[in-house]
C-alpha positions in Angstrom: -167.0 328.3 126.1 -164.8 326.4 123.5 -165.3 329.5 121.0 -167.7 332.6 121.6 -170.1 332.0 119.2 -172.1 334.8 120.1 -169.1 337.1 119.2 -169.8 338.4 115.8 -165.9 339.1 115.0 -165.2 335.5 116.0 -167.9 333.9 113.9 -166.9 336.1 110.7 -163.1 334.9 111.5 -164.6 331.1 111.5 -166.1 331.4 108.4 -163.1 333.3 106.6 -160.6 330.5 108.1 -163.1 327.7 106.9 -163.6 329.1 103.4 -159.6 329.6 103.2 -158.2 326.2 104.5 -161.3 324.0 103.8 -161.9 324.4 100.2 -160.2 323.3 97.0 -158.6 325.8 94.6 -160.7 326.6 91.6 -158.6 324.0 89.5 -159.8 320.9 91.6 -162.9 319.4 92.3 -163.7 316.8 95.0 -164.7 313.8 92.9 -161.5 314.4 90.8 -159.4 313.5 93.8 -161.2 311.2 95.6 -160.4 307.4 94.7 -163.7 305.4 92.5 -164.6 303.4 95.9 -165.0 306.7 98.3 -166.3 308.9 95.2 -169.3 306.3 94.7 -170.3 306.0 98.2 -170.4 310.0 98.7 -172.5 309.9 95.1 -174.8 307.2 96.5 -175.3 309.0 99.9 -176.0 312.4 98.1 -179.0 310.8 95.8 -180.2 308.8 99.0 -180.4 312.8 100.7 -182.0 313.9 97.4 -178.8 316.4 97.1 -177.0 317.0 93.8 -174.1 315.3 92.8 -171.2 317.5 93.3 -172.8 319.2 96.7 -169.5 318.6 98.4 -167.3 319.2 95.3 -165.5 322.4 96.4 -164.5 321.0 100.1 -161.2 319.1 100.8 -161.9 315.8 101.9 -161.5 316.5 105.6 -164.0 319.7 105.1 -166.2 317.3 103.0 -166.5 314.9 106.1 -167.1 317.4 108.6 -169.9 318.8 106.3 -171.5 315.2 105.6 -171.6 314.8 109.5 -173.6 318.1 109.9 -175.8 317.6 107.2 -176.6 314.3 108.5 -177.4 315.7 112.1 -179.4 318.8 110.7 -181.7 315.6 108.6 -182.3 313.8 111.9 -183.9 317.0 113.1 -181.4 318.5 115.4 -180.9 322.5 115.0 -177.8 323.8 116.0 -179.4 326.9 117.1 -180.6 325.1 119.9 -177.3 323.7 121.2 -176.3 323.8 125.1 -173.4 326.2 124.1 -175.9 328.9 122.6 -178.3 328.2 125.9 -175.8 328.9 128.6 -174.4 331.8 126.1 -177.7 333.6 126.2 -178.3 332.8 130.2 -174.4 334.2 130.7 -175.4 337.5 128.5 -178.6 337.6 130.3 -176.8 337.9 133.8 -173.9 340.1 132.4 -171.6 337.3 133.2 -168.1 337.5 131.2 -167.8 335.2 128.6 -164.2 333.7 127.1 -163.0 331.3 124.7 -160.9 328.6 126.1 -159.6 327.9 122.3 -158.9 330.1 119.8 -160.4 330.2 116.4 -157.4 329.4 114.9 -156.6 326.2 117.0 -160.3 325.2 116.5 -160.1 325.8 112.6 -156.9 324.0 112.3 -158.2 321.1 114.1 -161.5 320.8 112.6 -160.3 321.6 108.7 -157.3 319.0 109.3 -154.5 321.7 108.7 -151.3 320.1 107.8 -152.5 316.8 107.8 -151.7 314.3 104.9 -154.2 313.7 101.9 -154.3 309.9 103.1 -155.5 311.3 106.6 -158.5 313.5 105.0 -159.5 310.6 102.5 -159.2 307.8 105.7 -161.7 310.3 107.6 -164.0 311.0 104.7 -164.2 307.5 104.3 -164.9 306.6 107.9 -167.7 309.4 108.2 -169.4 307.7 105.0 -169.5 304.1 106.5 -170.8 306.0 109.9 -173.8 307.6 108.0 -175.3 304.2 108.0 -176.1 304.3 111.7 -175.6 308.0 112.5 -179.5 307.8 113.6 -178.9 305.4 116.5 -175.7 306.9 117.4 -176.8 310.3 118.0 -179.9 308.9 119.8 -177.6 306.7 122.0 -175.6 309.8 122.6 -178.2 312.2 123.4 -179.6 309.4 126.0 -176.5 308.5 127.4 -175.6 312.4 128.1 -179.3 313.0 129.5 -178.1 310.2 131.8 -174.7 311.2 132.8 -174.0 307.8 131.8 -170.2 308.1 130.7 -169.9 303.9 129.9 -173.0 303.9 127.9 -171.8 307.3 126.1 -168.4 305.9 125.2 -170.3 302.5 123.6 -172.3 305.0 121.5 -168.8 307.0 120.4 -167.4 303.8 119.1 -170.3 302.0 117.5 -167.8 301.7 114.3 -166.9 297.8 114.7 -165.0 297.4 111.4 -161.6 295.7 111.6 -158.8 298.2 110.7 -155.5 297.4 109.4 -152.7 298.5 111.2 -151.9 301.7 108.7 -155.8 302.3 109.3 -155.4 302.1 113.0 -152.5 304.7 112.8 -154.7 306.8 111.0 -157.8 306.7 113.4 -155.1 307.3 116.3 -154.0 310.6 114.3 -157.7 311.9 113.7 -158.5 311.4 117.1 -155.6 313.2 118.5 -156.4 315.9 116.3 -160.3 316.4 117.0 -160.1 315.4 120.9 -157.1 314.7 122.8 -154.6 317.4 121.7 -157.6 320.0 121.9 -158.6 318.1 125.3 -155.0 318.6 126.7 -155.0 322.4 125.4 -158.7 322.9 127.2 -157.6 321.2 130.5 -154.5 323.9 130.7 -156.5 326.9 129.9 -159.1 325.9 132.7 -156.3 324.9 135.1 -154.9 328.5 135.0 -158.7 329.8 135.5 -158.8 327.7 138.3 -155.4 328.6 140.1 -156.8 332.1 140.2 -159.2 330.9 142.9 -162.2 331.9 140.5 -165.6 330.5 140.1 -166.1 329.4 136.8 -168.5 327.7 134.3 -166.9 325.8 131.6 -169.1 324.5 128.5 -167.4 322.1 125.9 -168.7 319.2 123.7 -169.8 316.3 125.6 -166.8 314.0 123.6 -164.3 316.3 125.2 -165.5 314.6 128.8 -165.6 311.1 128.0 -163.7 308.3 126.6 -160.2 307.1 127.2 -157.9 309.0 130.0 -157.1 312.0 127.4 -160.4 313.5 128.5 -160.7 316.8 130.0 -162.0 315.4 133.4 -159.1 312.9 133.6 -156.5 315.5 132.6 -157.7 317.7 135.4 -157.8 315.1 137.7 -154.3 314.0 136.9 -153.3 317.6 137.6 -154.4 317.4 141.1 -158.0 318.5 140.8 -160.9 316.9 142.5 -164.0 316.2 140.2 -167.5 315.7 141.1 -170.4 314.7 138.8 -173.4 316.4 139.9 
């Protein structure tokens, strides 16, 4: 598993670190640091979702972006309690199988909370997420369809529906975000998996589908470059 979310101590640590790194100091609010153009779009989204203005006001821009995405997915009817990770965790516990995390809580939170990133990166990420909300429904449904079919090419299409022409500086910011959320984590995951396999162990690995698709920095392609043979069942 990326993270063993059946472990109460891990869940509590995730919550504590999320609070520590994702929230603004009491002296600041999100609407006080956002450019007007982003603030207006966030307020418009809150109104369309019938949420109070300022719902995301305690979050830093990066964490606000993550929260907006999560609320959007829940509004589409998806329940995180029915996720494939929880399904396989339940199966593993029923079968008495040991469960290990291939990321530390700190590694995941640092990525998901944008620790060490610039303010401009957090603002760009929030702006991008707000734009993506316009087609989140079709994007998520398309990703689900491609995932069920095991169609990597189609999955990549729905990963990249945002066709807005970016400036050179914004292209660099997008590359930084992809590296933080996916590519650097993919390299770390692949290294941990390869260590398990080097011990000649039979293992079952569960990670988010976006870590398995896309450019050559996905977990599968990295493992192939390490000399492993990968077959799609």
